[in-house]
mmCIF file as gemmi writes it, N, C-alpha and C atoms, coordinates in Angstrom:
data_model
loop_
_atom_site.group_PDB
_atom_site.id
_atom_site.type_symbol
_atom_site.label_atom_id
_atom_site.label_alt_id
_atom_site.label_comp_id
_atom_site.label_asym_id
_atom_site.label_entity_id
_atom_site.label_seq_id
_atom_site.pdbx_PDB_ins_code
_atom_site.Cartn_x
_atom_site.Cartn_y
_atom_site.Cartn_z
_atom_site.occupancy
_atom_site.B_iso_or_equiv
_atom_site.pdbx_formal_charge
_atom_site.auth_seq_id
_atom_site.auth_asym_id
_atom_site.pdbx_PDB_model_num
ATOM 1 N N . MET Axp A 1 ? 7.101 -64.858 35.423 1 0 ? 1 A 1
ATOM 2 C CA . MET Axp A 1 ? 6.25 -63.728 35.128 1 0 ? 1 A 1
ATOM 3 C C . MET Axp A 1 ? 6.849 -62.932 33.97 1 0 ? 1 A 1
ATOM 4 N N . VAL Axp A 2 ? 6.038 -62.644 32.991 1 0 ? 2 A 1
ATOM 5 C CA . VAL Axp A 2 ? 6.5 -61.927 31.808 1 0 ? 2 A 1
ATOM 6 C C . VAL Axp A 2 ? 6.334 -60.429 32.048 1 0 ? 2 A 1
ATOM 7 N N . ARG Axp A 3 ? 7.398 -59.699 31.818 1 0 ? 3 A 1
ATOM 8 C CA . ARG Axp A 3 ? 7.344 -58.235 31.976 1 0 ? 3 A 1
ATOM 9 C C . ARG Axp A 3 ? 6.736 -57.619 30.727 1 0 ? 3 A 1
ATOM 10 N N . LYS Axp A 4 ? 5.937 -56.602 30.943 1 0 ? 4 A 1
ATOM 11 C CA . LYS Axp A 4 ? 5.336 -55.881 29.83 1 0 ? 4 A 1
ATOM 12 C C . LYS Axp A 4 ? 6.393 -54.968 29.227 1 0 ? 4 A 1
ATOM 13 N N . PRO Axp A 5 ? 6.303 -54.752 27.929 1 0 ? 5 A 1
ATOM 14 C CA . PRO Axp A 5 ? 7.232 -53.798 27.304 1 0 ? 5 A 1
ATOM 15 C C . PRO Axp A 5 ? 7.022 -52.4 27.893 1 0 ? 5 A 1
ATOM 16 N N . ILE Axp A 6 ? 8.071 -51.639 27.913 1 0 ? 6 A 1
ATOM 17 C CA . ILE Axp A 6 ? 8.016 -50.278 28.471 1 0 ? 6 A 1
ATOM 18 C C . ILE Axp A 6 ? 6.962 -49.433 27.768 1 0 ? 6 A 1
ATOM 19 N N . THR Axp A 7 ? 6.857 -49.545 26.457 1 0 ? 7 A 1
ATOM 20 C CA . THR Axp A 7 ? 5.861 -48.739 25.733 1 0 ? 7 A 1
ATOM 21 C C . THR Axp A 7 ? 4.444 -49.085 26.175 1 0 ? 7 A 1
ATOM 22 N N . GLN Axp A 8 ? 4.195 -50.373 26.445 1 0 ? 8 A 1
ATOM 23 C CA . GLN Axp A 8 ? 2.87 -50.773 26.917 1 0 ? 8 A 1
ATOM 24 C C . GLN Axp A 8 ? 2.623 -50.238 28.325 1 0 ? 8 A 1
ATOM 25 N N . ARG Axp A 9 ? 3.61 -50.283 29.174 1 0 ? 9 A 1
ATOM 26 C CA . ARG Axp A 9 ? 3.472 -49.77 30.531 1 0 ? 9 A 1
ATOM 27 C C . ARG Axp A 9 ? 3.218 -48.273 30.514 1 0 ? 9 A 1
ATOM 28 N N . ILE Axp A 10 ? 3.93 -47.557 29.637 1 0 ? 10 A 1
ATOM 29 C CA . ILE Axp A 10 ? 3.72 -46.112 29.509 1 0 ? 10 A 1
ATOM 30 C C . ILE Axp A 10 ? 2.294 -45.825 29.035 1 0 ? 10 A 1
ATOM 31 N N . ALA Axp A 11 ? 1.816 -46.587 28.048 1 0 ? 11 A 1
ATOM 32 C CA . ALA Axp A 11 ? 0.454 -46.386 27.54 1 0 ? 11 A 1
ATOM 33 C C . ALA Axp A 11 ? -0.573 -46.633 28.648 1 0 ? 11 A 1
ATOM 34 N N . GLU Axp A 12 ? -0.364 -47.67 29.45 1 0 ? 12 A 1
ATOM 35 C CA . GLU Axp A 12 ? -1.279 -47.96 30.552 1 0 ? 12 A 1
ATOM 36 C C . GLU Axp A 12 ? -1.26 -46.842 31.591 1 0 ? 12 A 1
ATOM 37 N N . LEU Axp A 13 ? -0.075 -46.328 31.889 1 0 ? 13 A 1
ATOM 38 C CA . LEU Axp A 13 ? 0.032 -45.22 32.846 1 0 ? 13 A 1
ATOM 39 C C . LEU Axp A 13 ? -0.629 -43.956 32.311 1 0 ? 13 A 1
ATOM 40 N N . GLU Axp A 14 ? -0.47 -43.698 31.031 1 0 ? 14 A 1
ATOM 41 C CA . GLU Axp A 14 ? -1.108 -42.527 30.427 1 0 ? 14 A 1
ATOM 42 C C . GLU Axp A 14 ? -2.629 -42.655 30.473 1 0 ? 14 A 1
ATOM 43 N N . GLU Axp A 15 ? -3.127 -43.868 30.234 1 0 ? 15 A 1
ATOM 44 C CA . GLU Axp A 15 ? -4.575 -44.089 30.313 1 0 ? 15 A 1
ATOM 45 C C . GLU Axp A 15 ? -5.058 -43.901 31.753 1 0 ? 15 A 1
ATOM 46 N N . ARG Axp A 16 ? -4.316 -44.424 32.697 1 0 ? 16 A 1
ATOM 47 C CA . ARG Axp A 16 ? -4.671 -44.262 34.114 1 0 ? 16 A 1
ATOM 48 C C . ARG Axp A 16 ? -4.673 -42.781 34.492 1 0 ? 16 A 1
ATOM 49 N N . ARG Axp A 17 ? -3.686 -42.037 33.994 1 0 ? 17 A 1
ATOM 50 C CA . ARG Axp A 17 ? -3.61 -40.592 34.245 1 0 ? 17 A 1
ATOM 51 C C . ARG Axp A 17 ? -4.835 -39.884 33.678 1 0 ? 17 A 1
ATOM 52 N N . ARG Axp A 18 ? -5.22 -40.255 32.456 1 0 ? 18 A 1
ATOM 53 C CA . ARG Axp A 18 ? -6.386 -39.648 31.821 1 0 ? 18 A 1
ATOM 54 C C . ARG Axp A 18 ? -7.646 -39.916 32.65 1 0 ? 18 A 1
ATOM 55 N N . VAL Axp A 19 ? -7.805 -41.138 33.134 1 0 ? 19 A 1
ATOM 56 C CA . VAL Axp A 19 ? -8.963 -41.505 33.949 1 0 ? 19 A 1
ATOM 57 C C . VAL Axp A 19 ? -8.978 -40.681 35.243 1 0 ? 19 A 1
ATOM 58 N N . LEU Axp A 20 ? -7.82 -40.534 35.871 1 0 ? 20 A 1
ATOM 59 C CA . LEU Axp A 20 ? -7.741 -39.783 37.124 1 0 ? 20 A 1
ATOM 60 C C . LEU Axp A 20 ? -8.016 -38.296 36.909 1 0 ? 20 A 1
ATOM 61 N N . ILE Axp A 21 ? -7.513 -37.754 35.819 1 0 ? 21 A 1
ATOM 62 C CA . ILE Axp A 21 ? -7.772 -36.344 35.512 1 0 ? 21 A 1
ATOM 63 C C . ILE Axp A 21 ? -9.264 -36.125 35.269 1 0 ? 21 A 1
ATOM 64 N N . THR Axp A 22 ? -9.904 -37.044 34.565 1 0 ? 22 A 1
ATOM 65 C CA . THR Axp A 22 ? -11.346 -36.952 34.33 1 0 ? 22 A 1
ATOM 66 C C . THR Axp A 22 ? -12.108 -37.014 35.644 1 0 ? 22 A 1
ATOM 67 N N . ARG Axp A 23 ? -11.71 -37.92 36.529 1 0 ? 23 A 1
ATOM 68 C CA . ARG Axp A 23 ? -12.368 -38.046 37.834 1 0 ? 23 A 1
ATOM 69 C C . ARG Axp A 23 ? -12.183 -36.776 38.661 1 0 ? 23 A 1
ATOM 70 N N . LEU Axp A 24 ? -10.983 -36.215 38.642 1 0 ? 24 A 1
ATOM 71 C CA . LEU Axp A 24 ? -10.715 -34.981 39.378 1 0 ? 24 A 1
ATOM 72 C C . LEU Axp A 24 ? -11.566 -33.837 38.847 1 0 ? 24 A 1
ATOM 73 N N . SER Axp A 25 ? -11.671 -33.741 37.538 1 0 ? 25 A 1
ATOM 74 C CA . SER Axp A 25 ? -12.476 -32.687 36.925 1 0 ? 25 A 1
ATOM 75 C C . SER Axp A 25 ? -13.942 -32.816 37.345 1 0 ? 25 A 1
ATOM 76 N N . LYS Axp A 26 ? -14.435 -34.044 37.37 1 0 ? 26 A 1
ATOM 77 C CA . LYS Axp A 26 ? -15.818 -34.271 37.793 1 0 ? 26 A 1
ATOM 78 C C . LYS Axp A 26 ? -16.012 -33.87 39.252 1 0 ? 26 A 1
ATOM 79 N N . GLN Axp A 27 ? -15.056 -34.195 40.099 1 0 ? 27 A 1
ATOM 80 C CA . GLN Axp A 27 ? -15.139 -33.826 41.518 1 0 ? 27 A 1
ATOM 81 C C . GLN Axp A 27 ? -15.119 -32.309 41.682 1 0 ? 27 A 1
ATOM 82 N N . GLU Axp A 28 ? -14.284 -31.631 40.909 1 0 ? 28 A 1
ATOM 83 C CA . GLU Axp A 28 ? -14.204 -30.171 41 1 0 ? 28 A 1
ATOM 84 C C . GLU Axp A 28 ? -15.506 -29.522 40.552 1 0 ? 28 A 1
ATOM 85 N N . ARG Axp A 29 ? -16.119 -30.047 39.483 1 0 ? 29 A 1
ATOM 86 C CA . ARG Axp A 29 ? -17.407 -29.509 39.02 1 0 ? 29 A 1
ATOM 87 C C . ARG Axp A 29 ? -18.491 -29.725 40.074 1 0 ? 29 A 1
ATOM 88 N N . ALA Axp A 30 ? -18.497 -30.908 40.687 1 0 ? 30 A 1
ATOM 89 C CA . ALA Axp A 30 ? -19.486 -31.2 41.723 1 0 ? 30 A 1
ATOM 90 C C . ALA Axp A 30 ? -19.296 -30.265 42.923 1 0 ? 30 A 1
ATOM 91 N N . ARG Axp A 31 ? -18.064 -30.015 43.293 1 0 ? 31 A 1
ATOM 92 C CA . ARG Axp A 31 ? -17.778 -29.107 44.412 1 0 ? 31 A 1
ATOM 93 C C . ARG Axp A 31 ? -18.229 -27.685 44.084 1 0 ? 31 A 1
ATOM 94 N N . ASP Axp A 32 ? -17.947 -27.254 42.874 1 0 ? 32 A 1
ATOM 95 C CA . ASP Axp A 32 ? -18.353 -25.917 42.444 1 0 ? 32 A 1
ATOM 96 C C . ASP Axp A 32 ? -19.883 -25.785 42.447 1 0 ? 32 A 1
ATOM 97 N N . THR Axp A 33 ? -20.562 -26.797 41.939 1 0 ? 33 A 1
ATOM 98 C CA . THR Axp A 33 ? -22.022 -26.787 41.926 1 0 ? 33 A 1
ATOM 99 C C . THR Axp A 33 ? -22.575 -26.736 43.348 1 0 ? 33 A 1
ATOM 100 N N . ARG Axp A 34 ? -22.002 -27.516 44.232 1 0 ? 34 A 1
ATOM 101 C CA . ARG Axp A 34 ? -22.451 -27.536 45.63 1 0 ? 34 A 1
ATOM 102 C C . ARG Axp A 34 ? -22.269 -26.161 46.271 1 0 ? 34 A 1
ATOM 103 N N . ARG Axp A 35 ? -21.138 -25.519 46.016 1 0 ? 35 A 1
ATOM 104 C CA . ARG Axp A 35 ? -20.891 -24.178 46.561 1 0 ? 35 A 1
ATOM 105 C C . ARG Axp A 35 ? -21.947 -23.194 46.062 1 0 ? 35 A 1
ATOM 106 N N . LYS Axp A 36 ? -22.259 -23.268 44.775 1 0 ? 36 A 1
ATOM 107 C CA . LYS Axp A 36 ? -23.255 -22.356 44.205 1 0 ? 36 A 1
ATOM 108 C C . LYS Axp A 36 ? -24.635 -22.596 44.817 1 0 ? 36 A 1
ATOM 109 N N . ILE Axp A 37 ? -24.98 -23.848 45.01 1 0 ? 37 A 1
ATOM 110 C CA . ILE Axp A 37 ? -26.27 -24.173 45.614 1 0 ? 37 A 1
ATOM 111 C C . ILE Axp A 37 ? -26.335 -23.63 47.039 1 0 ? 37 A 1
ATOM 112 N N . LEU Axp A 38 ? -25.27 -23.839 47.798 1 0 ? 38 A 1
ATOM 113 C CA . LEU Axp A 38 ? -25.268 -23.384 49.187 1 0 ? 38 A 1
ATOM 114 C C . LEU Axp A 38 ? -25.314 -21.865 49.299 1 0 ? 38 A 1
ATOM 115 N N . ILE Axp A 39 ? -24.562 -21.168 48.461 1 0 ? 39 A 1
ATOM 116 C CA . ILE Axp A 39 ? -24.584 -19.697 48.54 1 0 ? 39 A 1
ATOM 117 C C . ILE Axp A 39 ? -25.955 -19.185 48.1 1 0 ? 39 A 1
ATOM 118 N N . GLY Axp A 40 ? -26.551 -19.831 47.109 1 0 ? 40 A 1
ATOM 119 C CA . GLY Axp A 40 ? -27.895 -19.451 46.688 1 0 ? 40 A 1
ATOM 120 C C . GLY Axp A 40 ? -28.921 -19.695 47.782 1 0 ? 40 A 1
ATOM 121 N N . ALA Axp A 41 ? -28.778 -20.824 48.483 1 0 ? 41 A 1
ATOM 122 C CA . ALA Axp A 41 ? -29.694 -21.128 49.59 1 0 ? 41 A 1
ATOM 123 C C . ALA Axp A 41 ? -29.557 -20.087 50.698 1 0 ? 41 A 1
ATOM 124 N N . LEU Axp A 42 ? -28.321 -19.676 50.977 1 0 ? 42 A 1
ATOM 125 C CA . LEU Axp A 42 ? -28.098 -18.648 51.995 1 0 ? 42 A 1
ATOM 126 C C . LEU Axp A 42 ? -28.758 -17.325 51.587 1 0 ? 42 A 1
ATOM 127 N N . VAL Axp A 43 ? -28.564 -16.933 50.344 1 0 ? 43 A 1
ATOM 128 C CA . VAL Axp A 43 ? -29.149 -15.671 49.869 1 0 ? 43 A 1
ATOM 129 C C . VAL Axp A 43 ? -30.674 -15.734 49.959 1 0 ? 43 A 1
ATOM 130 N N . LEU Axp A 44 ? -31.261 -16.829 49.491 1 0 ? 44 A 1
ATOM 131 C CA . LEU Axp A 44 ? -32.718 -16.956 49.564 1 0 ? 44 A 1
ATOM 132 C C . LEU Axp A 44 ? -33.202 -16.973 51.007 1 0 ? 44 A 1
ATOM 133 N N . HIS Axp A 45 ? -32.474 -17.632 51.875 1 0 ? 45 A 1
ATOM 134 C CA . HIS Axp A 45 ? -32.844 -17.653 53.297 1 0 ? 45 A 1
ATOM 135 C C . HIS Axp A 45 ? -32.824 -16.237 53.874 1 0 ? 45 A 1
ATOM 136 N N . ARG Axp A 46 ? -31.78 -15.488 53.546 1 0 ? 46 A 1
ATOM 137 C CA . ARG Axp A 46 ? -31.691 -14.113 54.074 1 0 ? 46 A 1
ATOM 138 C C . ARG Axp A 46 ? -32.783 -13.224 53.509 1 0 ? 46 A 1
ATOM 139 N N . LEU Axp A 47 ? -33.19 -13.456 52.271 1 0 ? 47 A 1
ATOM 140 C CA . LEU Axp A 47 ? -34.29 -12.681 51.686 1 0 ? 47 A 1
ATOM 141 C C . LEU Axp A 47 ? -35.603 -12.962 52.41 1 0 ? 47 A 1
ATOM 142 N N . GLU Axp A 48 ? -35.792 -14.203 52.813 1 0 ? 48 A 1
ATOM 143 C CA . GLU Axp A 48 ? -37.04 -14.607 53.449 1 0 ? 48 A 1
ATOM 144 C C . GLU Axp A 48 ? -37.026 -14.418 54.955 1 0 ? 48 A 1
ATOM 145 N N . SER Axp A 49 ? -35.866 -14.215 55.522 1 0 ? 49 A 1
ATOM 146 C CA . SER Axp A 49 ? -35.726 -14.109 56.968 1 0 ? 49 A 1
ATOM 147 C C . SER Axp A 49 ? -36.126 -12.717 57.442 1 0 ? 49 A 1
ATOM 148 N N . ALA Axp A 50 ? -36.833 -12.689 58.554 1 0 ? 50 A 1
ATOM 149 C CA . ALA Axp A 50 ? -37.221 -11.408 59.141 1 0 ? 50 A 1
ATOM 150 C C . ALA Axp A 50 ? -36.258 -10.996 60.25 1 0 ? 50 A 1
ATOM 151 N N . ARG Axp A 51 ? -35.154 -11.718 60.369 1 0 ? 51 A 1
ATOM 152 C CA . ARG Axp A 51 ? -34.18 -11.419 61.418 1 0 ? 51 A 1
ATOM 153 C C . ARG Axp A 51 ? -33.596 -10.025 61.298 1 0 ? 51 A 1
ATOM 154 N N . ASP Axp A 52 ? -33.304 -9.633 60.082 1 0 ? 52 A 1
ATOM 155 C CA . ASP Axp A 52 ? -32.719 -8.314 59.835 1 0 ? 52 A 1
ATOM 156 C C . ASP Axp A 52 ? -33.392 -7.716 58.601 1 0 ? 52 A 1
ATOM 157 N N . PRO Axp A 53 ? -34.555 -7.102 58.769 1 0 ? 53 A 1
ATOM 158 C CA . PRO Axp A 53 ? -35.298 -6.583 57.618 1 0 ? 53 A 1
ATOM 159 C C . PRO Axp A 53 ? -34.521 -5.565 56.784 1 0 ? 53 A 1
ATOM 160 N N . ALA Axp A 54 ? -33.691 -4.75 57.429 1 0 ? 54 A 1
ATOM 161 C CA . ALA Axp A 54 ? -32.917 -3.749 56.681 1 0 ? 54 A 1
ATOM 162 C C . ALA Axp A 54 ? -31.927 -4.441 55.747 1 0 ? 54 A 1
ATOM 163 N N . PHE Axp A 55 ? -31.257 -5.47 56.243 1 0 ? 55 A 1
ATOM 164 C CA . PHE Axp A 55 ? -30.307 -6.206 55.397 1 0 ? 55 A 1
ATOM 165 C C . PHE Axp A 55 ? -31.035 -6.897 54.253 1 0 ? 55 A 1
ATOM 166 N N . SER Axp A 56 ? -32.177 -7.531 54.557 1 0 ? 56 A 1
ATOM 167 C CA . SER Axp A 56 ? -32.948 -8.212 53.522 1 0 ? 56 A 1
ATOM 168 C C . SER Axp A 56 ? -33.37 -7.236 52.432 1 0 ? 56 A 1
ATOM 169 N N . THR Axp A 57 ? -33.745 -6.029 52.832 1 0 ? 57 A 1
ATOM 170 C CA . THR Axp A 57 ? -34.139 -5.003 51.853 1 0 ? 57 A 1
ATOM 171 C C . THR Axp A 57 ? -32.951 -4.596 50.995 1 0 ? 57 A 1
ATOM 172 N N . ARG Axp A 58 ? -31.797 -4.367 51.62 1 0 ? 58 A 1
ATOM 173 C CA . ARG Axp A 58 ? -30.592 -4.009 50.851 1 0 ? 58 A 1
ATOM 174 C C . ARG Axp A 58 ? -30.191 -5.137 49.906 1 0 ? 58 A 1
ATOM 175 N N . LEU Axp A 59 ? -30.279 -6.374 50.368 1 0 ? 59 A 1
ATOM 176 C CA . LEU Axp A 59 ? -29.94 -7.532 49.532 1 0 ? 59 A 1
ATOM 177 C C . LEU Axp A 59 ? -30.885 -7.626 48.352 1 0 ? 59 A 1
ATOM 178 N N . ARG Axp A 60 ? -32.182 -7.457 48.598 1 0 ? 60 A 1
ATOM 179 C CA . ARG Axp A 60 ? -33.164 -7.504 47.51 1 0 ? 60 A 1
ATOM 180 C C . ARG Axp A 60 ? -32.905 -6.384 46.497 1 0 ? 60 A 1
ATOM 181 N N . ASP Axp A 61 ? -32.596 -5.172 46.979 1 0 ? 61 A 1
ATOM 182 C CA . ASP Axp A 61 ? -32.29 -4.055 46.077 1 0 ? 61 A 1
ATOM 183 C C . ASP Axp A 61 ? -31.051 -4.352 45.239 1 0 ? 61 A 1
ATOM 184 N N . TRP Axp A 62 ? -30.036 -4.927 45.882 1 0 ? 62 A 1
ATOM 185 C CA . TRP Axp A 62 ? -28.803 -5.273 45.162 1 0 ? 62 A 1
ATOM 186 C C . TRP Axp A 62 ? -29.091 -6.326 44.094 1 0 ? 62 A 1
ATOM 187 N N . LEU Axp A 63 ? -29.875 -7.34 44.447 1 0 ? 63 A 1
ATOM 188 C CA . LEU Axp A 63 ? -30.215 -8.384 43.471 1 0 ? 63 A 1
ATOM 189 C C . LEU Axp A 63 ? -31.027 -7.814 42.313 1 0 ? 63 A 1
ATOM 190 N N . ARG Axp A 64 ? -31.935 -6.89 42.595 1 0 ? 64 A 1
ATOM 191 C CA . ARG Axp A 64 ? -32.713 -6.252 41.52 1 0 ? 64 A 1
ATOM 192 C C . ARG Axp A 64 ? -31.809 -5.504 40.549 1 0 ? 64 A 1
ATOM 193 N N . ALA Axp A 65 ? -30.74 -4.934 41.073 1 0 ? 65 A 1
ATOM 194 C CA . ALA Axp A 65 ? -29.808 -4.192 40.223 1 0 ? 65 A 1
ATOM 195 C C . ALA Axp A 65 ? -28.872 -5.128 39.45 1 0 ? 65 A 1
ATOM 196 N N . GLU Axp A 66 ? -28.427 -6.204 40.087 1 0 ? 66 A 1
ATOM 197 C CA . GLU Axp A 66 ? -27.398 -7.06 39.502 1 0 ? 66 A 1
ATOM 198 C C . GLU Axp A 66 ? -27.923 -8.228 38.672 1 0 ? 66 A 1
ATOM 199 N N . LEU Axp A 67 ? -29.027 -8.827 39.079 1 0 ? 67 A 1
ATOM 200 C CA . LEU Axp A 67 ? -29.503 -10.04 38.398 1 0 ? 67 A 1
ATOM 201 C C . LEU Axp A 67 ? -29.829 -9.853 36.921 1 0 ? 67 A 1
ATOM 202 N N . PRO Axp A 68 ? -30.494 -8.788 36.516 1 0 ? 68 A 1
ATOM 203 C CA . PRO Axp A 68 ? -30.819 -8.678 35.089 1 0 ? 68 A 1
ATOM 204 C C . PRO Axp A 68 ? -29.597 -8.754 34.173 1 0 ? 68 A 1
ATOM 205 N N . GLY Axp A 69 ? -28.478 -8.215 34.585 1 0 ? 69 A 1
ATOM 206 C CA . GLY Axp A 69 ? -27.267 -8.288 33.773 1 0 ? 69 A 1
ATOM 207 C C . GLY Axp A 69 ? -26.538 -9.607 33.883 1 0 ? 69 A 1
ATOM 208 N N . PHE Axp A 70 ? -26.843 -10.37 34.914 1 0 ? 70 A 1
ATOM 209 C CA . PHE Axp A 70 ? -26.187 -11.647 35.159 1 0 ? 70 A 1
ATOM 210 C C . PHE Axp A 70 ? -26.887 -12.799 34.455 1 0 ? 70 A 1
ATOM 211 N N . LEU Axp A 71 ? -28.205 -12.699 34.336 1 0 ? 71 A 1
ATOM 212 C CA . LEU Axp A 71 ? -29.001 -13.782 33.757 1 0 ? 71 A 1
ATOM 213 C C . LEU Axp A 71 ? -28.981 -13.661 32.24 1 0 ? 71 A 1
ATOM 214 N N . THR Axp A 72 ? -28.33 -14.603 31.593 1 0 ? 72 A 1
ATOM 215 C CA . THR Axp A 72 ? -28.152 -14.503 30.146 1 0 ? 72 A 1
ATOM 216 C C . THR Axp A 72 ? -28.925 -15.561 29.36 1 0 ? 72 A 1
ATOM 217 N N . ARG Axp A 73 ? -29.3 -16.632 29.995 1 0 ? 73 A 1
ATOM 218 C CA . ARG Axp A 73 ? -30.017 -17.698 29.281 1 0 ? 73 A 1
ATOM 219 C C . ARG Axp A 73 ? -31.508 -17.389 29.214 1 0 ? 73 A 1
ATOM 220 N N . ASP Axp A 74 ? -32.13 -17.808 28.12 1 0 ? 74 A 1
ATOM 221 C CA . ASP Axp A 74 ? -33.576 -17.664 27.992 1 0 ? 74 A 1
ATOM 222 C C . ASP Axp A 74 ? -34.247 -18.432 29.121 1 0 ? 74 A 1
ATOM 223 N N . GLY Axp A 75 ? -35.198 -17.816 29.748 1 0 ? 75 A 1
ATOM 224 C CA . GLY Axp A 75 ? -35.954 -18.473 30.806 1 0 ? 75 A 1
ATOM 225 C C . GLY Axp A 75 ? -35.384 -18.288 32.197 1 0 ? 75 A 1
ATOM 226 N N . ASP Axp A 76 ? -34.111 -17.944 32.328 1 0 ? 76 A 1
ATOM 227 C CA . ASP Axp A 76 ? -33.534 -17.762 33.66 1 0 ? 76 A 1
ATOM 228 C C . ASP Axp A 76 ? -34.192 -16.601 34.398 1 0 ? 76 A 1
ATOM 229 N N . SER Axp A 77 ? -34.487 -15.548 33.686 1 0 ? 77 A 1
ATOM 230 C CA . SER Axp A 77 ? -35.101 -14.377 34.318 1 0 ? 77 A 1
ATOM 231 C C . SER Axp A 77 ? -36.441 -14.718 34.947 1 0 ? 77 A 1
ATOM 232 N N . GLU Axp A 78 ? -37.171 -15.632 34.313 1 0 ? 78 A 1
ATOM 233 C CA . GLU Axp A 78 ? -38.477 -16.023 34.839 1 0 ? 78 A 1
ATOM 234 C C . GLU Axp A 78 ? -38.35 -16.66 36.221 1 0 ? 78 A 1
ATOM 235 N N . LEU Axp A 79 ? -37.231 -17.314 36.484 1 0 ? 79 A 1
ATOM 236 C CA . LEU Axp A 79 ? -37.016 -17.947 37.787 1 0 ? 79 A 1
ATOM 237 C C . LEU Axp A 79 ? -36.913 -16.922 38.911 1 0 ? 79 A 1
ATOM 238 N N . PHE Axp A 80 ? -36.587 -15.693 38.555 1 0 ? 80 A 1
ATOM 239 C CA . PHE Axp A 80 ? -36.343 -14.662 39.565 1 0 ? 80 A 1
ATOM 240 C C . PHE Axp A 80 ? -37.338 -13.502 39.483 1 0 ? 80 A 1
ATOM 241 N N . GLU Axp A 81 ? -38.477 -13.726 38.838 1 0 ? 81 A 1
ATOM 242 C CA . GLU Axp A 81 ? -39.476 -12.665 38.727 1 0 ? 81 A 1
ATOM 243 C C . GLU Axp A 81 ? -39.947 -12.19 40.089 1 0 ? 81 A 1
ATOM 244 N N . ASP Axp A 82 ? -39.947 -13.075 41.085 1 0 ? 82 A 1
ATOM 245 C CA . ASP Axp A 82 ? -40.381 -12.665 42.424 1 0 ? 82 A 1
ATOM 246 C C . ASP Axp A 82 ? -39.408 -11.671 43.049 1 0 ? 82 A 1
ATOM 247 N N . ILE Axp A 83 ? -38.175 -11.645 42.565 1 0 ? 83 A 1
ATOM 248 C CA . ILE Axp A 83 ? -37.166 -10.716 43.093 1 0 ? 83 A 1
ATOM 249 C C . ILE Axp A 83 ? -37.02 -9.493 42.2 1 0 ? 83 A 1
ATOM 250 N N . ILE Axp A 84 ? -36.857 -9.728 40.894 1 0 ? 84 A 1
ATOM 251 C CA . ILE Axp A 84 ? -36.58 -8.602 39.994 1 0 ? 84 A 1
ATOM 252 C C . ILE Axp A 84 ? -37.822 -8.064 39.308 1 0 ? 84 A 1
ATOM 253 N N . GLY Axp A 85 ? -38.907 -8.82 39.359 1 0 ? 85 A 1
ATOM 254 C CA . GLY Axp A 85 ? -40.146 -8.38 38.733 1 0 ? 85 A 1
ATOM 255 C C . GLY Axp A 85 ? -40.156 -8.68 37.249 1 0 ? 85 A 1
ATOM 256 N N . PRO Axp A 86 ? -41.331 -8.824 36.654 1 0 ? 86 A 1
ATOM 257 C CA . PRO Axp A 86 ? -41.428 -9.179 35.236 1 0 ? 86 A 1
ATOM 258 C C . PRO Axp A 86 ? -40.951 -8.075 34.301 1 0 ? 86 A 1
ATOM 259 N N . ALA Axp A 87 ? -41.029 -6.819 34.724 1 0 ? 87 A 1
ATOM 260 C CA . ALA Axp A 87 ? -40.625 -5.719 33.838 1 0 ? 87 A 1
ATOM 261 C C . ALA Axp A 87 ? -39.127 -5.752 33.556 1 0 ? 87 A 1
ATOM 262 N N . GLN Axp A 88 ? -38.326 -6.202 34.532 1 0 ? 88 A 1
ATOM 263 C CA . GLN Axp A 88 ? -36.881 -6.245 34.355 1 0 ? 88 A 1
ATOM 264 C C . GLN Axp A 88 ? -36.393 -7.631 33.96 1 0 ? 88 A 1
ATOM 265 N N . ALA Axp A 89 ? -37.267 -8.534 33.682 1 0 ? 89 A 1
ATOM 266 C CA . ALA Axp A 89 ? -36.9 -9.917 33.442 1 0 ? 89 A 1
ATOM 267 C C . ALA Axp A 89 ? -36.394 -10.171 32.031 1 0 ? 89 A 1
ATOM 268 N N . GLU Axp A 90 ? -35.813 -9.176 31.404 1 0 ? 90 A 1
ATOM 269 C CA . GLU Axp A 90 ? -35.209 -9.342 30.091 1 0 ? 90 A 1
ATOM 270 C C . GLU Axp A 90 ? -33.721 -9.572 30.26 1 0 ? 90 A 1
ATOM 271 N N . PRO Axp A 91 ? -33.169 -10.667 29.726 1 0 ? 91 A 1
ATOM 272 C CA . PRO Axp A 91 ? -31.746 -10.936 29.919 1 0 ? 91 A 1
ATOM 273 C C . PRO Axp A 91 ? -30.873 -9.944 29.174 1 0 ? 91 A 1
ATOM 274 N N . SER Axp A 92 ? -29.778 -9.601 29.793 1 0 ? 92 A 1
ATOM 275 C CA . SER Axp A 92 ? -28.782 -8.733 29.183 1 0 ? 92 A 1
ATOM 276 C C . SER Axp A 92 ? -27.591 -9.585 28.78 1 0 ? 92 A 1
ATOM 277 N N . HIS Axp A 93 ? -27.063 -9.365 27.617 1 0 ? 93 A 1
ATOM 278 C CA . HIS Axp A 93 ? -25.939 -10.169 27.132 1 0 ? 93 A 1
ATOM 279 C C . HIS Axp A 93 ? -24.615 -9.433 27.273 1 0 ? 93 A 1
ATOM 280 N N . ASP Axp A 94 ? -24.562 -8.45 28.2 1 0 ? 94 A 1
ATOM 281 C CA . ASP Axp A 94 ? -23.33 -7.708 28.425 1 0 ? 94 A 1
ATOM 282 C C . ASP Axp A 94 ? -22.339 -8.501 29.273 1 0 ? 94 A 1
ATOM 283 N N . ARG Axp A 95 ? -22.808 -9.462 30.027 1 0 ? 95 A 1
ATOM 284 C CA . ARG Axp A 95 ? -21.986 -10.218 30.949 1 0 ? 95 A 1
ATOM 285 C C . ARG Axp A 95 ? -21.097 -11.186 30.201 1 0 ? 95 A 1
ATOM 286 N N . GLU Axp A 96 ? -19.867 -11.304 30.675 1 0 ? 96 A 1
ATOM 287 C CA . GLU Axp A 96 ? -18.94 -12.248 30.061 1 0 ? 96 A 1
ATOM 288 C C . GLU Axp A 96 ? -19.417 -13.658 30.295 1 0 ? 96 A 1
ATOM 289 N N . GLU Axp A 97 ? -19.086 -14.565 29.409 1 0 ? 97 A 1
ATOM 290 C CA . GLU Axp A 97 ? -19.471 -15.964 29.521 1 0 ? 97 A 1
ATOM 291 C C . GLU Axp A 97 ? -18.438 -16.706 30.357 1 0 ? 97 A 1
ATOM 292 N N . SER Axp A 98 ? -18.234 -16.276 31.612 1 0 ? 98 A 1
ATOM 293 C CA . SER Axp A 98 ? -17.192 -16.879 32.437 1 0 ? 98 A 1
ATOM 294 C C . SER Axp A 98 ? -17.746 -17.608 33.646 1 0 ? 98 A 1
ATOM 295 N N . ARG Axp A 99 ? -18.974 -18.08 33.564 1 0 ? 99 A 1
ATOM 296 C CA . ARG Axp A 99 ? -19.549 -18.808 34.702 1 0 ? 99 A 1
ATOM 297 C C . ARG Axp A 99 ? -18.838 -20.061 34.9 1 0 ? 99 A 1
C-alpha cells in the first residue's frame, strides 16, 4: 500500500473540514428557520385563540407597535395588514440589519 504524501493528506483533511463546516452551517440555518416558524405559529395561534382574550388583545397591541419598525423589506408589511392595518404598513428602516 502506497502512503499519500503528508501535504496531500493535509489538503484532503482541509477539504473534509470545509465540507463539514458547510454542512454544520446549513444545519444551524435550518434550525434557526424552524425556531422562527414555530414561534411565529405560536404567536398567530395566540392571536386567534379565544382562550385568553385579554392576552390576545395585549399581544395584538404589542405587535401593532413593534411590527412596523421590524418589517424592513418591501412587501413584508402587506403580509401583516390584518394585524397592523394598511395605514401603518409602511416599512421603517430604523431597525438594524441583524436578522
